[in-house]
Every structure is written in structure tokens, then in C-alpha cells.
N, C-alpha and C positions, 0 to 999 in steps of 0.2 A: 502492499500500499505506501510507504514510502518512497519508492520507488517511483511510483504511475505517479504521485502528488508533484513530486521533484523532477521529474523529466518530461512526463508526458501535458502538453498545452490544451486542457482537455475544454471542452463547453459540454453544453447544457440545454434539449429542448424537450419542453410539454405538453401532452394534449391530453386530453379527455374523453374517455370513451366510455358509449352506452352500450353497457352489457346484458338490456334484456334478451336480445336472441341467443346471445351465446348461453346465458344460466337456465333460461329454456330448453335449448341443446341438451345440453347438459341433464337437467332433470328429465328427461325424456328418457335418456341413453340410462342413464342409473338410475332408472325404474324397474325395478324387481331385480336388480344384477346385485347378485355375490361383492363382485369388485367394485367400489365405485369409481371411477373417473375425475379427478383433479381440475381445480381451476388454474394451477402452474402446467400441470400437461399440456390442456387449451392453450395456455398464454407459450410456451415454447413450443407451441408445434404455430401457431402465428407466426411467432418468428422468425420459426425455418420459412416459413412458404416466405415471405420478406427478405428473406437473408440468400434467397435464389432470386429473388426478384431484383436486389441489390447488392449484391457480392463482397463490392467493397467494405460492407458493415461486417463482413465476415475475413479480414485481409488482418496481416500483424506486418509488423516493419523488424526489419532483421535486427540482430545486436548492433552492428556497427552504425545502423540509422540512413543507411543505401538503397536499399530496395524494398517495396511491399508485397508481400506475397497473398497472393489469397489465396487461400482452403479450398481443401477438393469438398473437403467434410463438411456436416453442419452439426456440432458436436457442442450439445451448452451443458453450461456447468450452471449449477443453483449455487445459492449462499446459504447454506445453514448451518443454525446455533446447535454445535452439541454441548458435552460438558467439558470434551477439551479445548474448544473454543470457535472460530469461526471457522468452517470447511467450503471445500468447494467443489461436491463431487459431478460428475460428467454425465449428461446422456446421450447416448450415440444416437448418430446417421438419424435425429431428429426426424428429417425431413422426407425419411424412405420410409418412414413406420405409419402403423396408424397409430390411434388415440388408444386404441384399448391394449395393444401390445405396447406403445410406450407408457401407458399407466402399469402395467405389471413390473418394467425395466425401471421407472423411475419408483417405487413402492422396495424395490428388492437394494436397492443402488440406497436408496435414505436409510431403512433399516441398517445395512452393513455398516454405514455410516458414522452412524448415533452408536453404534453396536462397538465399534472398533474394529471389525472384521473387514476390511477392503480388501479387495482384490487386487490386482494387477492390472492399472488402467483405467482405476474406479475414480482418481482425482486428477489425469493428468490429461492433456489431450483436448481440451476445450478450444472453441474458436470464440467464444461469444456467450455472455453469461447475465441471470435473470435473478435480481437481488427484490425477493417479493417481504414485505414486512405489513400487511394489508394483515393477518391475524392479529398485530399488535392493536388492530387501529388507528394503522398509520396513513394519514392520507396523501403523503407528497416527503420524497426525499430526494437527495442527489447521493450516490451510488460512485465509489472511487472503482477505475476499470481494472480491471483483472493484466495487468500485464503478462503476454506480450500479446492480448487481442487489443482488437481497435475500440469496443464498447461493450458497455452494460444497459440493463433497461431496468432502473427502480419501477415496480409496481406496488401502486398502495392501496386502500383496504375499497372495497365497496359498497358505495354509501349514497342511501335513494334520496335524490336531492331533486326540487322544480328546474323544471327546463322549460325552454318555447319548442314548440315542435307547429309547423302551419300555425303561425300567429297564437297558440294556445297553449295554457300550462298544464305540464302533465309532471305527476313523477316520474324518472328511471332509477336505476343503480347504475351510477359512474363511477370509474373507476381511472385516477390518473395516473398514465407513466408518464416516465422520464428519462431521458435518451443523455448518456455520459458516454461521449465521443474522443478518441485522438484525431486531434485539426491535425495531424502531419500527415494522418491515412485519409480522410476523407473531410472535406469540405460542411461549411453548413447546410448550402441546399439539397445533397444529395441524401446528408444526413435527416432531415427533414425528409425528404420521398420515403425511406426508409420508417419513418417511425409515422407517417401518416399513412403508411403499406402495412404497419400491422395494428392501427389503431383501426383498419378497413375490414382485416382479417378475422379481428375478435369483436366486428359489431356485425358481421353476417360469419355465419361458420361454415358452410356452403363452400368458401373458397378455402379453409383447410382442410374439406371433405374430398374434394375434386381432383 
């Protein structure tokens, strides 16, 4: 983290997502299911789709700072609070797997990390990271980029709020997502396009299952 703060010229962008359709879809696929699909998996899938559409956010800077490498795989790390401190287990090939398979992978990964039984590769190879503090009621925060990755997405709590839709005030479950990114790798405009893509994927679940 110190390396990231000292060496990376970081910028931050925030958007607010309407989670109505995504939460309804999650409730539908979880109805009667023995194993439930969590919101983190859906966010990861939304990010994976956006990373394929905007590969510069799935890039890393070489150690000497001279070259940018776009990573072939989409491996998403999750900031997890454990008894041994913060750890970042990595969910692999998120763009190539369905939400049910990813849900099984994620549950096993987090369980191994919390129990101290990590396997080879559980904590390495990440190309993008998600930090979700929504379960603590945190609505907005800025996360620190996990080197050598380009970016990290900070996810806040889903809060029911009044919003204006078609000139009418309605109550919707809204969630803020904040992208911190390395300005040496990507500029503000492409980073903004990526973040808007993540928002679109979260607001329309059909975008991540097709």
C-alpha cells in the first residue's frame, strides 16, 4: 500500500448504480437454491465484462515503468478481512465462467483464506481488485490500488434512496462504486468509459449472462 501511494499518480471516479434489476435477478436465481449467489460475484462478473471491453484497465506497468502489459486473463482479487489482517484472494478467469460456478469458486476461496488453508495461486495473479465495504454500512470510500495492477473498485452499501425517473420521484436501491486507477497506465476518459460500462452491467443483468 505504501508503494502504491508513493509511486502511483492515482485518480478517482465515482458513479451511482441502480441495483433494482440486479437484485431482482439475484433473488430469482437464489430462490430455492441450496447455494446462494452473492452480490460480490455479480459485481465481479460485471467488472470482468467491462475489463474485456476496456482492456487497458486490465493492464500492469513493468517494474522499470517503461512498458504497459495488457493481461490475457481476467483474474479478480477481493479484499478480505481475516484474523491475520487484510488479504486479497484471487478469483480466476471470471470472464469465462458463469455466476453459479464463480459462486462456488468464491465461497471456497474465501473459506480457505479465512481458515488459513490457502492453496498455491490463491493469493497471486490478480489483474484487478474489488474492495466491498457495503456490509459495514459504508456508502462511499476510496480504495488504494493493489500493485502492480492498474485499478481497484471500491463498492459501497446498497441504500434505498429517492431518485427521479421519468420526472417522478421513486425509491430505488442505489449503490456507489468508486474507481481508483494508475494514471501512468490509463487516462481519465478511458477510465470513465470503463466505470460507466461497469455501471451499465450492474444495472442490466442480461449484459453479464449473454
